[in-house]
N, C-alpha and C positions, 0 to 999 in steps of 0.2 A: 231252566227256563226262567227268564227275568221278566217281571211285571211291575209297573209303577205301583206305588203304595196306595194311590186312590183306587186303582182297579182291584187291589187286594182287599181293601177295607169295605168297599161298597157291598160286595156280596155277603159280607159278614153280618151286616145289619138289615139288608133288604131281603135276601133269600138265604137263610142259613143252610149250610151244607149238611145233607143227611147222609151219614156214613154208618152203615151197619157192618161191623167186622165179620159177623157170622155169615151174612149173605155174601160178603166179598169172598170169603174163603170157600163157600159152597159153589161159587160161580167159576172158580179157577180150575184148571186141569190138574191132574195128578203130578205133573212136573214141578208144580210149586212146592209140594211137600218134599220132593227130592232135593230141591234147592235149599229149602229151610233145613232139612236134615244134614246136608253136606256142610252148611255154614256152622250149624250148632256142633256137629262132630269135630270140625277143625278147632273150634274154640275149646270144647271140652277136653279133647285129647291133649291139646297144648297145655291147658291148665293142669291136667293130671301128670303129664310127663315133663313139664318145664322144670320142676324141682330136681328130678333125677338127672336130666340132661345137664343142668347147671352144675350139680354136684360132681358129675363125671368130668366135665370140662375143667372145673376148679382143681380136682385131684390130678388131672393130667398136666395142668399148668404148674402145679406145685412141684412136679418132678423135673421141670426144665431148668437148665443152668442159668438162663437169663432171669428167671423169677427169683432164684436164690441170690443172684448178684444184686437185684433191685432191693431185696429184703436186707442184704448186708449194707448197702449204701444208705438205706433209710434207718439202719440201726434197730431193726425189729427183732426182738428175741423170739417171738412167735409169729408164725405166718397166718394165724387165724384172721386178723383184720383184713389182710389183702385178699385171702381166699373168699371170705364172706362178702366183701364188696364186689369181687368179680362174679361170684355166684348170683348175687342180687341183681347185678346189671344184666347178666345173661338171662335170668328169669323174666325180668321186665321186658327185655328186648323180644323174647319169644312170645310173651303174652300180647304185646303190642302188634307184632307181626301177625299173630293169629287173628286178632281183631280186624286188622286191615284186610287180611285174606278173606275172612268171613264176610266183611262188608262188600268186597269185590264180587264174591260168589252170589250174594243177594242181588247185587246190581245187574247180574247177567240175565235175570228173569224179568221180562217186560212188566208183568203184573206187579211184582214186588217193587220194581223201580218206579212205576207209576204211583203206587201207594206211598212210597217214601217221599216222592216229589210233592204229592198232595198234602201229606202230613207236614212237610216243611212249609208249604204255603199257608196252611192253617196256623202253624206255630208263629210264622212271621206276622200274620194278621193280628194274632193275639198280642205279640210283643209290642207292636206300634201303638197300642192303646195308651193314652196319657197316663193313666194310673199305673199301669204295668211298667211303662217306660220310666216313670219317676222312681218306682221301687227298684227297678234294675240299676238306675243311675246311682241311687243311694248305696245299693249293694256293691257296685263297682268302686265307688269311693272308699267304702270300707275295705274291700279287697285290696285296692291299691295301697291304702294306708297300712294294712297288715303286712303286705309284701315289703313295703318300705321299711317298716320296723324290723322285720325279720332279716332282710338283706343288710340293713345297717348293723344289726347285732352280729351277723356273720362276719361282716368286715371288721368290726371292733374286736371280736374274738380272734379272728385270723391274724390281724396285724398285731394284736397283743402277744400272741404266740410267736410271731415272727420277731418282734422286738426282744422277747425273752431269749430266743435262739441267738440273736445277734449279740446280746450281752454275754451269753454263756460262751460264745466262741472267741471273745476277746483274749488276746495273748495265746490263743491256740491256733485256730486257722487264720484269724485276723492278726497277722504279725507285722502289719505295716508295709510300707513300700519305700524302697530306696534305689537310687541310681548311683552305682559305684559307692562312693563314701558320703553322698548327699542323702540325708533322710528326708524324703518327700512327705510321707505320712507316717506318723507313729501309730501304734496299735489303738490307742485311745482316740486319736483323731479320726482314724478310719471307722471306728465303731460309732462315734458321734455323727460322722458323715452318713453312714448307712441308716442310722436311726432317724436323722433329719430327712433323708430321702424317703424312707417309709412313711413318715408323717405327711410329707407333701403328696405322695401317691395316694395315701388314704384320704387326704383333703380333696384331691382331684376327683376321686371316685365318689365321695359323698356329694360333691357339687354336681357331678353327672347324674347321680341318683335323684337329687333334688330337681334338676332340670327335667328329667324324664317324668318324675312324679307330678310336677306342676303342669307340664304339658298334657299328660293324660287326664289330670283332674279338670283342667279348664276345657278340654276337648269333649268332655262328657256332656256338659250343659249347653243347650243351643245358644244361650245368650253370649257365651264367650268362645264358642266353637270357631266363629269366623276370625276372631282376632288371633287365636292360636294357629289356625290354618294359614293366615297371612304371615305370621312370624316364622312358622316352620317353612313356608314356601320361600321366604327370603333367605332363611338359613341354608336350606338345601340348595337354593339357587347359587349362593356363594360357594358352597362346597362343589357344586357342579362346575362353576367357572374355574375354581382352583384345580379340580381334577382334569378339566379340559385343557387348561394351561400346562399342567404336568404332562399329560399324554402328548400334547403337541411338542413339548420340550424333550421328550424321550429320545428322538433321533440325535439331537444335539448333545444330550447327555451321553448317549452311547459313543459318539465321536470323541467327546472329552475323555471318557473312560479309556478308549482305545489309545488316545494320545498320551495320557498319563501312564498307562501300563506299558506302552511301547517305549516311552522315554525312560521309565524306571529300569526295565530289563535291558534296554539298549545301553544305558550307562553302566549296568553291571557287566555286560559283555565287553564294553570298551575298557572298563577298569581291569577286567581279567586279562585282556590282550596286552595292555600296556604293562601290567604287572609281570607277565611272562617275559616281555621285552626287557624289563628292568632286571629280572633274574638271569637273563641270558638264554633262556630256553627257546625263545623266538628271536631270530636275528633278521634285521633289515639292513640292506646294503646302505652304507654311508649314514646310518642312523645310530648315534651313540646311545649307550644304555642309560647315561645320566639324563638324557632328554626325555625319558619315558614319563616321569612324573609331571614336569611342566607341560609337556604336550598333552597329557591326559587332562590336566586342568583347563587348558585352552579348548580342547575338544568338548569337554564337559560344559564349559560356559557357552560355547556355540550351540550345542545340542539343546540346552535348557532355553537359550534365547529363541531358537527356532521353534521349540515346543510352545513357548508363550505366544509367539506370533501366530502359530497355527491354531492355538486354543482360543485366542482373543475373540474371534467372531462368534464363537459358540457359547460364550459366557452369558448368563442371564442379564439382560439390560445393556449389552454391549453396544447396541445401536441407538440407545437413548442419547439425547444431547447432553444431559448431565454427565453421563459416563464418559462420553467423548471429550467434554470439557476438562474433566479431572485428568484424563489421560494426557491431553495436551499440556496441562499445567505441570504435571509430574515430569513429562519429557523435557519441558523448558527448564525446570529446576535442575534436572540431571545434566542437561547440556551446558548450563551456565556454571554449575558447581563442580563439574567433574573434569575440568581442563587439566589440572595437575594430576588427577588420578589417571586419566587416559595417557598422559605423557609418561608417568611412572610405569604403567602397564606395558606400553610400547618399548620403553627402555629395558624393562625386565625381560621381554621377549627377545630383544636384540642381544642382551647380555647372555641369555641362555644358549642361543644358537651360535654365538660367536665363540663360546668356550673361553671367556676371559678368565674365569676361575670356577672352582667347584667348592662345594661344602667341605670344610676341613682344611682348605688351603691357607697358607700364611701369605697375606697380601698387604700392600700399602695402597690405600685409597686416599688421595690427597695427602693430608697429614696424619691419617689414622693407620696404624700398623697393628695387625692382629690376625686371628684365625676366623674364617668365615663359618658361622654356626647356622645360618639360615639364608637361603636364597629364594626369595619369593617373587611374584609378579609385581608387587608394589614396593617392597623394601628389601634391603640386604642388611643382615645383622652380623656384626664383627665383635669378637671378644678380644680385647687387647691383652698385652702381657701383664697388665695390672689387674686383670680379671674384671675389666669394665666392659659391659655390653653396649655397643653403640649401634643405633639404628640409623641407617643412611637411606634416604629415598633413592630409588633407582635412577630417577632423572639426574640427581646430583652425582651418582656413581658414573653414569654415562658421560657426564660433562667433565669428569676429572680424569687425570691419568692414573692408571692402575699398574702396579708392580706386583707380579705373582711370583713370590719366592719359591713356593712349592712346585710351580710349573717348571721352573728351571731345574729343580733337583731331580725331576723325572728322567732327564737325559744326561748322565755323567756327574751330576752334583751341582750345588749352588756354590758360587765363589764368594767367600767372605774376604774382606780386605781391611787392613789397618794402615794408617799413614803416620810416619814419624819424620821429623826434620832435624838434620844434623849438619854441623859445619863442614867446610871443605877440608879441614885438617885431619879428618878421619878417613882412611882408605875405604872406598866404596865396596871392594870385595869383602873386606872384613865385616862391614855392616850387612851385606847380603847373607853371609854365612850365619851371623847372629840372628837375623830375623827368621831365616828358614829353620834354625834350631828351635826358636821359640814357637814357631808354628807346629813343628813336629811334636813338641811336648804338650800341645793343647788337645785335650779330649774332645771328640766330636768332629775333628778335622781328619780328612782322609789322607793316608800315606800315598795313595795313588789315585788320581794324578798327583804328582809331587807339587809341593808349594813352590812358589816362585816370587821374585821381587822385581818390581818395576820402579825406575826412577822417573817420576812424573814431572818434575820441574827443577830448574836451576835458578834459584833466587840470588839476590845480591850477596847474601851472607850465608846461606845454607842451601842444602839439597833436600828435595822431597823424595822419601823412600816409601814405597807402597808394597806391603807383603800381601800376597794372595794365596788362599788355600781353599780346597774343596771340602764341602760337607754334604751329607745326605740327611741332615737333621735340621731343616729350616725352622721348625717350631722351637728349637733351642738356641736361636740366634743370640739372644741377649746373654745367656750364660756362657756361650762359646766366646763371644766378644770379650766378656769380662775376664775369662781365663786367659785368652790370648794376650790381652794387655798386661796381665800379671806376669805372664811368662816373658814378654818382651822386656819388662823392667828387670826381672831376675837375670835373664841372659845378658843384658847389656852391662849390668853391674858386675857379673862374673867375668865378662870380657874387659872390664876396665874402661868402658866407653860411657861417657857422661851424656845423658840425653838432654840436649838444650839446643836452642836455636840462637847462635851468637849474632850480635850486631857490632860491627867494628867501626871504630873511629881511628884510623891508622895514620901514624907518622912514618913514612916510608924509610926515613933514615935511621930509625931506631927500633922498629918492630920486625919480628921474624916473618918470613913469607908464609902464607896460608896454603901453599902447595904441599901436597903430601910428601913426607921425607924421602920416600923411595924414588920420587921423581926429581928431587933436587940434585944438582951437581955435587960431586964428592968434595970439591973445594969450597962449597958454600959454607959461610960463617954468618952467624946471626949478627947483624949490624949493631953498632953502639950509638948511643945518642951523643952528638957533638954539642958541647956547650961553649960559647965564646963570651968573654967579658967585654962589655962596651967601654971600659976604662973610666967610667964616671965615679966609681967608688961609692956607690950609694950606700946609705946606712942600712 
């Protein structure tokens, strides 16, 4: 029952309350004594049995495996501190429960309840007296100060022990942190970080204690109580607004979490499927295995872009003009600066699905000849025979002609060819035989299909002979060509054929014909030069 303070104080000075406890107890029925006896019995029996019950539960707890595991983790040689603490906690809990139960038993009797209520009214009237209120305020200040000192001491001791444990665990449990071969934190750096973190936490707790202490101190005295209440009201109002905003944002946060989790596990599923396609365990009609990785990259990019589009409206502040302005600015920068990037990406996609070349193929892109070591959406990297790695943008690759030597070798072999020019005085059949012999002696060239020779041109003074041979080693083109040229020189020298491209300035009445001897008439004789004197008798 609540009464204003003025109503409580006036009877105290105008008409003092006359309370005779003996008369009160004589006027009540016998049920009062039964209620008192029940309450006292509950409290007394609890006080007598609390120690034994706590000891029994502590002994029972000590036999459980979980208790032993906790003791081992805390590195306790003896279980006494844990069992004593548990026993004390159980004893205190039983005594408090008994006191609450006894209080509820007393409250069930109307006479005792009325007596307790009237006693509280009298005590309240006594407390609101100025002198008593001043003494209580001074006592509260002292109690708060004592509690502040005690809690500060506990924090100091606890954090001191924590820092000692951190220092003792250096190079034992605190072994640093590394990612592959990169040392992110050494043991000493991690120790210093944890020590600094403990100091900051201790400073924050001390600041919180100081705030609570000053708030309680100034709220005790009436002169500063209004200021404290106003400051606390503003503080809690800010917390309420923040909490209200957080609770209102929870549905959007839930949707964001769903989008992030769905995107993450969706990408894992997509990566698994395309990985199986690459291995060949999953086959798709007209879908090549080498398309799996680039297709996964494209699908991954599209899924992430879709997730960002879906998540954008649920981001905090996404509807604000500043956020929208920044988004438009970033989009404008991206659209203006990514023209070549988009062109390279589109070219990379086209090159991937047209199958112009694969990683590992020997190719010629414009003037660059080498092996493809990387085929990405933006660039293609080629390692030349000089072990030079050249990066070519896919837009430039798409705009150049591409010769894939390895692609030709997949079906019957790649044809390598070498050209020599010889005069008309050497029979072409002999030259064909010599060139084919040189090709057969060259390592890396296939015996079947057999090498062959083509005559590609008949110039004024010589003939172009082109020897062609098959190889299944396109990556060794340079060494095969070198060996072929060496064998051509050796075979021609052994056959007595001089490799040259003659240029004639012929006087037909004195020079032999350039027709091959086997095609000349049997009566053909090499003409002689005719010299006639002019009769002048020059000196």
